[in-house]
Structures are given as C-alpha cells and as structure tokens.
MDTraj code that builds the backbone (N, CA, C; nanometers):
import mdtraj as md
import numpy as np

residues = "MET ASN THR SER ARG ASN GLY VAL PHE ARG GLU SER ILE PHE GLY GLU LEU MET ASP LEU SER THR GLU LEU SER GLU ASN MET THR GLU VAL PHE LEU LEU GLN VAL ALA ASP LEU GLN LYS THR HIS GLU ILE ALA LEU VAL TYR GLY ASP ILE LEU LYS THR ILE LEU ALA LEU ARG ASP TYR ALA GLU ILE MET GLU GLN VAL CYS ASP GLU TRP ASN LEU GLU GLY PHE HIS ARG ALA ILE TYR GLU LEU ARG ALA LYS ASN LEU LYS GLU ILE SER GLN LYS LEU GLU THR GLY VAL GLY PHE HIS TYR ASP ALA ALA MET GLN LYS CYS GLU ARG ARG LYS LYS ARG SER LYS LYS ASP ASN GLY VAL GLY GLU ASP ALA LEU VAL LEU ALA SER LYS GLN HIS GLU GLN VAL PHE VAL ASN ALA GLN THR THR ASN GLU PRO".split()
xyz = np.array([
    [1.0202, 1.1555, 1.1643],
    [1.0111, 1.0451, 1.2582],
    [0.9145, 0.9403, 1.2052],
    [0.9494, 0.8158, 1.2116],
    [0.8641, 0.7064, 1.1656],
    [0.7724, 0.6636, 1.2792],
    [0.6465, 0.7123, 1.2766],
    [0.5547, 0.6845, 1.3866],
    [0.5037, 0.5422, 1.3862],
    [0.5192, 0.4693, 1.2769],
    [0.4682, 0.3325, 1.2727],
    [0.5400, 0.2429, 1.3731],
    [0.6644, 0.2714, 1.4068],
    [0.7366, 0.1927, 1.5069],
    [0.6783, 0.2124, 1.6463],
    [0.6061, 0.3224, 1.6673],
    [0.5472, 0.3511, 1.7971],
    [0.4048, 0.2986, 1.8077],
    [0.3623, 0.2145, 1.7162],
    [0.2300, 0.1550, 1.7229],
    [0.1228, 0.2324, 1.6485],
    [0.1572, 0.3397, 1.5807],
    [0.0607, 0.4187, 1.5058],
    [0.0909, 0.4000, 1.3581],
    [-0.0012, 0.3375, 1.2860],
    [0.0196, 0.3136, 1.1438],
    [-0.0290, 0.4333, 1.0645],
    [0.0464, 0.4701, 0.9624],
    [0.0071, 0.5834, 0.8792],
    [-0.1191, 0.5485, 0.8018],
    [-0.2143, 0.6404, 0.8039],
    [-0.3420, 0.6190, 0.7372],
    [-0.3238, 0.6020, 0.5869],
    [-0.2276, 0.6722, 0.5292],
    [-0.2072, 0.6628, 0.3854],
    [-0.1713, 0.5211, 0.3425],
    [-0.1115, 0.4440, 0.4314],
    [-0.0719, 0.3078, 0.3978],
    [-0.1782, 0.2066, 0.4394],
    [-0.2304, 0.2199, 0.5598],
    [-0.3165, 0.1162, 0.6160],
    [-0.4647, 0.1523, 0.6229],
    [-0.5002, 0.2791, 0.6097],
    [-0.6389, 0.3224, 0.6268],
    [-0.7359, 0.2600, 0.5293],
    [-0.6989, 0.2549, 0.4014],
    [-0.7888, 0.2005, 0.3000],
    [-0.8178, 0.0533, 0.3252],
    [-0.7183, -0.0199, 0.3684],
    [-0.7348, -0.1615, 0.3984],
    [-0.8404, -0.1820, 0.5062],
    [-0.8390, -0.1010, 0.6097],
    [-0.9350, -0.1132, 0.7184],
    [-1.0742, -0.0690, 0.6755],
    [-1.0835, 0.0373, 0.5956],
    [-1.2135, 0.0839, 0.5484],
    [-1.2846, -0.0231, 0.4674],
    [-1.2118, -0.0915, 0.3806],
    [-1.2720, -0.1952, 0.2981],
    [-1.3225, -0.3108, 0.3826],
    [-1.2516, -0.3467, 0.4852],
    [-1.2930, -0.4562, 0.5716],
    [-1.4223, -0.4233, 0.6442],
    [-1.4329, -0.3027, 0.6933],
    [-1.5533, -0.2611, 0.7635],
    [-1.6723, -0.2629, 0.6687],
    [-1.6529, -0.2121, 0.5497],
    [-1.7594, -0.2065, 0.4507],
    [-1.8071, -0.3460, 0.4125],
    [-1.7152, -0.4396, 0.3985],
    [-1.7515, -0.5753, 0.3596],
    [-1.8352, -0.6485, 0.4633],
    [-1.8134, -0.6213, 0.5897],
    [-1.8714, -0.7032, 0.6953],
    [-2.0090, -0.6578, 0.7426],
    [-2.0636, -0.5529, 0.6857],
    [-2.1937, -0.5034, 0.7291],
    [-2.3073, -0.5926, 0.6786],
    [-2.4114, -0.6054, 0.7602],
    [-2.5368, -0.6724, 0.7247],
    [-2.5229, -0.8208, 0.6897],
    [-2.4365, -0.8919, 0.7548],
    [-2.4233, -1.0358, 0.7342],
    [-2.4851, -1.1058, 0.8548],
    [-2.5956, -1.1796, 0.8347],
    [-2.6685, -1.2305, 0.9513],
    [-2.7024, -1.3789, 0.9500],
    [-2.6600, -1.4575, 0.8510],
    [-2.6920, -1.6009, 0.8511],
    [-2.6155, -1.6734, 0.9604],
    [-2.6807, -1.7724, 1.0240],
    [-2.6199, -1.8434, 1.1369],
    [-2.5520, -1.9720, 1.0911],
    [-2.4327, -1.9977, 1.1467],
    [-2.3589, -2.1212, 1.1239],
    [-2.3276, -2.1834, 1.2590],
    [-2.3159, -2.3145, 1.2609],
    [-2.2772, -2.3851, 1.3821],
    [-2.1332, -2.4316, 1.3663],
    [-2.0487, -2.3879, 1.4571],
    [-1.9079, -2.4260, 1.4557],
    [-1.8883, -2.5323, 1.5621],
    [-1.8354, -2.6476, 1.5217],
    [-1.8083, -2.7551, 1.6165],
    [-1.6576, -2.7719, 1.6306],
    [-1.6124, -2.7728, 1.7570],
    [-1.4711, -2.7870, 1.7869],
    [-1.4580, -2.8994, 1.8884],
    [-1.3754, -2.9984, 1.8572],
    [-1.3573, -3.1122, 1.9476],
    [-1.2214, -3.1058, 2.0142],
    [-1.2203, -3.1306, 2.1446],
    [-1.0946, -3.1505, 2.2150],
    [-1.0918, -3.2967, 2.2609],
    [-1.0038, -3.3332, 2.3487],
    [-0.9921, -3.4734, 2.3904],
    [-1.1117, -3.5209, 2.4726],
    [-1.1852, -3.4309, 2.5355],
    [-1.2932, -3.4714, 2.6240],
    [-1.4315, -3.4630, 2.5625],
    [-1.4573, -3.3608, 2.4826],
    [-1.5910, -3.3473, 2.4241],
    [-1.5895, -3.2533, 2.3036],
    [-1.7040, -3.2430, 2.2387],
    [-1.7218, -3.1531, 2.1254],
    [-1.7947, -3.0286, 2.1738],
    [-1.7412, -2.9141, 2.1364],
    [-1.8014, -2.7856, 2.1725],
    [-1.8713, -2.7303, 2.0495],
    [-1.9903, -2.6748, 2.0687],
    [-2.0633, -2.6138, 1.9589],
    [-2.0793, -2.4648, 1.9859],
    [-2.0499, -2.3865, 1.8839],
    [-2.0597, -2.2413, 1.8954],
    [-2.1487, -2.1924, 1.7814],
    [-2.2582, -2.1267, 1.8166],
    [-2.3461, -2.0682, 1.7151],
    [-2.2906, -1.9314, 1.6783],
    [-2.2587, -1.9139, 1.5520],
    [-2.2031, -1.7876, 1.5028],
    [-2.2917, -1.7307, 1.3942],
    [-2.2925, -1.6025, 1.3867],
    [-2.3588, -1.5340, 1.2769],
    [-2.2623, -1.5337, 1.1589],
    [-2.3146, -1.5490, 1.0407],
    [-2.2331, -1.5512, 0.9194],
    [-2.1389, -1.4310, 0.9147],
    [-2.1902, -1.3151, 0.9536],
    [-2.1081, -1.1942, 0.9559],
    [-1.9896, -1.2061, 1.0501],
    [-2.0063, -1.2818, 1.1612],
    [-1.8942, -1.3026, 1.2535],
    [-1.7826, -1.3808, 1.1861],
    [-1.8200, -1.4792, 1.1065],
    [-1.7197, -1.5585, 1.0358],
    [-1.6496, -1.4716, 0.9315],
    [-1.7273, -1.3890, 0.8620],
    [-1.6656, -1.2987, 0.7640],
    [-1.5729, -1.1992, 0.8324],
    [-1.6144, -1.1473, 0.9458],
    [-1.5278, -1.0531, 1.0177],
    [-1.3992, -1.1210, 1.0620],
    [-1.4096, -1.2470, 1.0990],
    [-1.2893, -1.3226, 1.1373],
    [-1.1975, -1.3395, 1.0167],
    [-1.2550, -1.3745, 0.9027],
    [-1.1772, -1.3876, 0.7792],
    [-1.1093, -1.2551, 0.7462],
    [-1.1859, -1.1479, 0.7522],
    [-1.1318, -1.0160, 0.7200],
    [-1.0211, -0.9757, 0.8163],
    [-1.0408, -1.0030, 0.9441],
    [-0.9389, -0.9682, 1.0430],
    [-0.8108, -1.0470, 1.0189],
    [-0.8251, -1.1752, 0.9901],
    [-0.7065, -1.2569, 0.9627],
    [-0.6324, -1.2063, 0.8401],
    [-0.7066, -1.1794, 0.7338],
    [-0.6425, -1.1325, 0.6103],
    [-0.5824, -0.9930, 0.6286],
    [-0.6556, -0.9054, 0.6967],
    [-0.6043, -0.7702, 0.7206],
    [-0.4761, -0.7747, 0.8026],
    [-0.4778, -0.8550, 0.9071],
    [-0.3606, -0.8628, 0.9930],
    [-0.2416, -0.9224, 0.9173],
    [-0.2677, -1.0231, 0.8365],
    [-0.1607, -1.0815, 0.7549],
    [-0.1038, -0.9766, 0.6596],
    [-0.1908, -0.8994, 0.5980],
    [-0.1472, -0.7946, 0.5054],
    [-0.0642, -0.6888, 0.5781],
    [-0.1089, -0.6507, 0.6957],
    [-0.0356, -0.5517, 0.7743],
    [0.1023, -0.6057, 0.8109],
    [0.1077, -0.7318, 0.8522],
    [0.2371, -0.7908, 0.8891],
    [0.3325, -0.7904, 0.7704],
    [0.2813, -0.8190, 0.6517],
    [0.3662, -0.8169, 0.5328],
    [0.4115, -0.6753, 0.4997],
    [0.3211, -0.5791, 0.5131],
    [0.3536, -0.4406, 0.4792],
    [0.4545, -0.3802, 0.5756],
    [0.4438, -0.4118, 0.7045],
    [0.5372, -0.3515, 0.8000],
    [0.6773, -0.4079, 0.7856],
    [0.6902, -0.5241, 0.7253],
    [0.8250, -0.5764, 0.7000],
    [0.9052, -0.4764, 0.6179],
    [0.8434, -0.4213, 0.5151],
    [0.9106, -0.3206, 0.4332],
    [0.9116, -0.1847, 0.5021],
    [0.7980, -0.1481, 0.5602],
    [0.7853, -0.0178, 0.6256],
    [0.8865, -0.0014, 0.7390],
    [0.9080, -0.1055, 0.8154],
    [0.9989, -0.0995, 0.9292],
    [1.1388, -0.1517, 0.8952],
    [1.1598, -0.1869, 0.7684],
    [1.2892, -0.2399, 0.7237],
    [1.3342, -0.3613, 0.8051],
    [1.2403, -0.4527, 0.8278],
    [1.2735, -0.5732, 0.9046],
    [1.3604, -0.6653, 0.8200],
    [1.4526, -0.7326, 0.8859],
    [1.5419, -0.8249, 0.8164],
    [1.5620, -0.9500, 0.9004],
    [1.6158, -1.0525, 0.8370],
    [1.6556, -1.1745, 0.9061],
    [1.5422, -1.2452, 0.9769],
    [1.5704, -1.2897, 1.0978],
    [1.4771, -1.3701, 1.1760],
    [1.3463, -1.2959, 1.2025],
    [1.3557, -1.1678, 1.2364],
    [1.2368, -1.0881, 1.2659],
    [1.1428, -1.0839, 1.1451],
    [1.1988, -1.0593, 1.0274],
    [1.1181, -1.0565, 0.9054],
    [1.0597, -1.1951, 0.8772],
    [1.1407, -1.2999, 0.8940],
    [1.0938, -1.4367, 0.8678],
    [0.9758, -1.4728, 0.9577],
    [0.9806, -1.4314, 1.0839],
    [0.8702, -1.4587, 1.1768],
    [0.7429, -1.3896, 1.1296],
    [0.7525, -1.2629, 1.0926],
    [0.6347, -1.1890, 1.0452],
    [0.5781, -1.2538, 0.9188],
    [0.6646, -1.2903, 0.8264],
    [0.6181, -1.3512, 0.7016],
    [0.5536, -1.4874, 0.7267],
    [0.6111, -1.5670, 0.8176],
    [0.5543, -1.6976, 0.8505],
    [0.4180, -1.6833, 0.9176],
    [0.4071, -1.5891, 1.0102],
    [0.2780, -1.5663, 1.0769],
    [0.1732, -1.5193, 0.9766],
    [0.2124, -1.4327, 0.8860],
    [0.1191, -1.3849, 0.7835],
    [0.0715, -1.5018, 0.6977],
    [0.1627, -1.5902, 0.6609],
    [0.1267, -1.7076, 0.5813],
    [0.0298, -1.7975, 0.6582],
    [0.0557, -1.8207, 0.7858],
    [-0.0321, -1.9047, 0.8679],
    [-0.1714, -1.8435, 0.8814],
    [-0.1781, -1.7133, 0.8998],
    [-0.3074, -1.6458, 0.9111],
    [-0.3868, -1.6576, 0.7811],
    [-0.3186, -1.6452, 0.6685],
    [-0.3859, -1.6596, 0.5394],
    [-0.4374, -1.8020, 0.5196],
    [-0.3626, -1.9003, 0.5668],
    [-0.4073, -2.0396, 0.5553],
    [-0.5329, -2.0646, 0.6385],
    [-0.5367, -2.0110, 0.7587],
    [-0.6559, -2.0247, 0.8431],
    [-0.7740, -1.9537, 0.7780],
    [-0.7484, -1.8348, 0.7282],
    [-0.8524, -1.7587, 0.6596],
    [-0.9069, -1.8360, 0.5402],
    [-0.8184, -1.8984, 0.4645],
    [-0.8592, -1.9753, 0.3467],
    [-0.9506, -2.0920, 0.3859],
    [-0.9210, -2.1576, 0.4964],
    [-1.0076, -2.2666, 0.5438],
    [-1.1477, -2.2142, 0.5744],
    [-1.1547, -2.1010, 0.6415],
    [-1.2852, -2.0423, 0.6735],
    [-1.3576, -1.9969, 0.5471],
    [-1.2840, -1.9356, 0.4553],
    [-1.3435, -1.8910, 0.3290],
    [-1.4055, -2.0086, 0.2541],
    [-1.3311, -2.1182, 0.2453],
    [-1.3798, -2.2376, 0.1759],
    [-1.5035, -2.2917, 0.2465],
    [-1.5011, -2.2925, 0.3788],
    [-1.6124, -2.3461, 0.4565],
    [-1.7430, -2.2713, 0.4378],
    [-1.7357, -2.1394, 0.4207],
    [-1.8590, -2.0607, 0.4079],
    [-1.8843, -2.0121, 0.2656],
    [-1.7957, -2.0464, 0.1732],
    [-1.8163, -2.0066, 0.0340],
    [-1.7931, -1.8586, 0.0091],
    [-1.7040, -1.7993, 0.0827],
    [-1.6715, -1.6577, 0.0681],
    [-1.5399, -1.6452, -0.0073],
    [-1.5290, -1.5474, -0.0949],
    [-1.4070, -1.5257, -0.1721],
    [-1.3538, -1.3852, -0.1419],
    [-1.2565, -1.3793, -0.0542],
    [-1.2005, -1.2532, -0.0061],
    [-1.1532, -1.1651, -0.1204],
    [-1.0712, -1.2199, -0.2078],
    [-1.0141, -1.1386, -0.3161],
    [-1.1227, -1.0825, -0.4068],
    [-1.2231, -1.1630, -0.4397],
    [-1.3333, -1.1157, -0.5242],
    [-1.4126, -1.0063, -0.4522],
    [-1.4351, -1.0238, -0.3229],
    [-1.5082, -0.9239, -0.2452],
    [-1.4307, -0.7933, -0.2373],
    [-1.2998, -0.8018, -0.2221],
    [-1.2180, -0.6814, -0.2163],
    [-1.2212, -0.6068, -0.3501],
    [-1.2186, -0.6808, -0.4601],
    [-1.2264, -0.6177, -0.5921],
    [-1.3610, -0.5475, -0.6097],
    [-1.4673, -0.6111, -0.5632],
    [-1.6003, -0.5518, -0.5725],
    [-1.6064, -0.4224, -0.4913],
    [-1.5482, -0.4245, -0.3722],
    [-1.5452, -0.3041, -0.2885],
    [-1.4655, -0.1930, -0.3541],
    [-1.3540, -0.2289, -0.4152],
    [-1.2714, -0.1286, -0.4842],
    [-1.3517, -0.0614, -0.5953],
    [-1.4242, -0.1417, -0.6741],
    [-1.5055, -0.0850, -0.7823],
    [-1.6141, 0.0069, -0.7261],
    [-1.6809, -0.0372, -0.6195],
    [-1.7871, 0.0419, -0.5588],
    [-1.7298, 0.1704, -0.4978],
    [-1.6123, 0.1614, -0.4398],
    [-1.5482, 0.2778, -0.3782],
    [-1.5126, 0.3812, -0.4849],
    [-1.4648, 0.3359, -0.5995],
    [-1.4305, 0.4281, -0.7081],
    [-1.5555, 0.4981, -0.7598],
    [-1.6669, 0.4241, -0.7705],
    [-1.7920, 0.4842, -0.8167],
    [-1.8423, 0.5892, -0.7179],
    [-1.8280, 0.5641, -0.5876],
    [-1.8815, 0.6556, -0.4877],
    [-1.7981, 0.7814, -0.4713],
    [-1.6764, 0.7851, -0.5257],
    [-1.5908, 0.9033, -0.5138],
    [-1.6261, 1.0109, -0.6150],
    [-1.7172, 0.9821, -0.7064],
    [-1.7550, 1.0818, -0.8057],
    [-1.8206, 1.2000, -0.7361],
    [-1.7903, 1.3205, -0.7854],
    [-1.8513, 1.4407, -0.7298],
    [-1.9924, 1.4510, -0.7857],
    [-2.0915, 1.4345, -0.6979],
    [-2.2296, 1.4321, -0.7449],
    [-2.3098, 1.5484, -0.6884],
    [-2.2493, 1.6648, -0.6791],
    [-2.3243, 1.7791, -0.6318],
    [-2.2388, 1.8718, -0.5492],
    [-2.3064, 1.9597, -0.4770],
    [-2.2350, 2.0612, -0.4019],
    [-2.1786, 2.0085, -0.2712],
    [-2.2415, 1.9101, -0.2083],
    [-2.1903, 1.8437, -0.0894],
    [-2.1332, 1.9357, 0.0152],
    [-2.0018, 1.9389, 0.0248],
    [-1.9325, 2.0162, 0.1277],
    [-1.9588, 2.1652, 0.1118],
    [-1.9655, 2.2134, -0.0125],
    [-1.9905, 2.3558, -0.0350],
    [-2.1229, 2.3981, 0.0276],
    [-2.2261, 2.3164, 0.0127],
    [-2.3567, 2.3480, 0.0698],
    [-2.3504, 2.3499, 0.2212],
    [-2.2769, 2.2578, 0.2791],
    [-2.2629, 2.2523, 0.4238],
    [-2.1909, 2.3764, 0.4760],
    [-2.0863, 2.4187, 0.4077],
    [-2.0123, 2.5385, 0.4486],
    [-2.1014, 2.6611, 0.4370],
    [-2.1761, 2.6741, 0.3275],
    [-2.2660, 2.7880, 0.3098],
    [-2.3740, 2.7910, 0.4174],
    [-2.4314, 2.6755, 0.4483],
    [-2.5348, 2.6688, 0.5520],
    [-2.4786, 2.7101, 0.6869],
    [-2.3563, 2.6670, 0.7163],
    [-2.2920, 2.7034, 0.8424],
    [-2.2684, 2.8541, 0.8493],
    [-2.2244, 2.9126, 0.7391],
    [-2.2000, 3.0575, 0.7368],
    [-2.3304, 3.1349, 0.7518],
    [-2.4382, 3.0865, 0.6877],
    [-2.5673, 3.1536, 0.7006],
    [-2.6166, 3.1467, 0.8442],
    [-2.6016, 3.0307, 0.9069],
    [-2.6431, 3.0144, 1.0467],
    [-2.5636, 3.1088, 1.1361],
    [-2.4355, 3.1180, 1.1123],
    [-2.3483, 3.2061, 1.1904],
    [-2.3898, 3.3516, 1.1723],
    [-2.4229, 3.3905, 1.0492],
    [-2.4632, 3.5287, 1.0213],
    [-2.5951, 3.5603, 1.0894],
    [-2.6898, 3.4670, 1.0875],
    [-2.8188, 3.4866, 1.1541],
    [-2.7966, 3.5036, 1.3043],
    [-2.7080, 3.4240, 1.3619],
    [-2.6770, 3.4314, 1.5048],
    [-2.6163, 3.5668, 1.5396],
    [-2.5215, 3.6140, 1.4583],
    [-2.4568, 3.7432, 1.4818],
    [-2.5589, 3.8551, 1.4695],
    [-2.6447, 3.8493, 1.3664],
    [-2.7468, 3.9522, 1.3470],
    [-2.8447, 3.9547, 1.4639],
    [-2.8824, 3.8383, 1.5155],
    [-2.9756, 3.8306, 1.6273],
    [-2.9142, 3.8942, 1.7521],
    [-2.7873, 3.8737, 1.7740],
    [-2.7197, 3.9302, 1.8911],
    [-2.7085, 4.0821, 1.8806],
    [-2.6795, 4.1327, 1.7608],
    [-2.6622, 4.2774, 1.7460],
    [-2.7936, 4.3498, 1.7549],
    [-2.9040, 4.2894, 1.7128],
    [-3.0335, 4.3555, 1.7202],
    [-3.0913, 4.3520, 1.8614],
    [-3.0472, 4.2618, 1.9446],
    [-3.0977, 4.2509, 2.0813],
    [-3.0143, 4.3284, 2.1824],
    [-2.9066, 4.3940, 2.1395],
    [-2.8231, 4.4701, 2.2301],
    [-2.8915, 4.6018, 2.2662],
    [-2.8763, 4.6481, 2.3924],
    [-2.9412, 4.7740, 2.4345],
    [-2.8791, 4.8981, 2.3737],
])
top = md.Topology()
chain = top.add_chain()
for i, resn in enumerate(residues, 1):
    res = top.add_residue(resn, chain, resSeq=i)
    for name in ("N", "CA", "C"):
        top.add_atom(name, md.element.get_by_symbol(name[0]), res)
traj = md.Trajectory(xyz[None], top)
C-alpha cells in the first residue's frame, strides 16, 4: 500500500530533507526589519534572521516535496502541472529572500551533507555501551529483588 497518498510521507524519501532543514536553522539570531506596503500604509515586522532562514528552508523543502510527490504519486496532466508551477513559484519567493539576506541555500545544504557524512563515522562503542549498561542495571535490579525475598 502506498501510504504517501494518505498524507504520510515515507521517511526514506523525505526524512533526510527535513533533518537537514532543522539542522541549518539552529542558532540564527540577527534581527531584520521587514517592510510591507499595502494601499493604506506600510507595515513593519521585526524578524530574527533565523526566522527568515526557516522561511527560506520551508519554502524550498515544500517545493522539493511537491516535485518529488509528482513522481511518487504518478501525477500526470493538469494535477502535475499545478504542483510543478507551485514548486517553481515557491522557489522564486525563496530566491528573493535568499538574495535579500545573503543566504545560499544550495551551498548550505552541501555543507550540511558534508558535516552529516563526517558525523556518521563510528567513533566508539556508543550503542553497545548503552545496551551493556542497561543489562547491568537490569541484573542489579533482579539480584536486589532475589536477595530481599523471604
């Protein structure tokens, strides 16, 4: 059964994309002033730099997801064209924000990929130590119970 049609995306396809976005957006705190004018007045919104980056990441992630589900869901014709057009529009908005704050999404994603590959190296016992500690704790608990029985 293809669960992606039911609103659940397979982690093997979409999980890495989301992990990279979360990693990129941490610890961004510079403030920017966003001014938006309508017919009556200009509105000013104080944003943290990280908020703008998160917006860029969300737009790019969503555009990427829309492109990927076209193939995943075998979309064709008008439905596929709508998804592709929306993805293109989201990327254009993202590009405007990227240019405005001097952020380069593709370069940042490449940097994250390199850092992610470095962090996957096995650098010790890790999980094995945790399993051993859990077993030792369990054994101590069992021994304590058996020695306290009448």
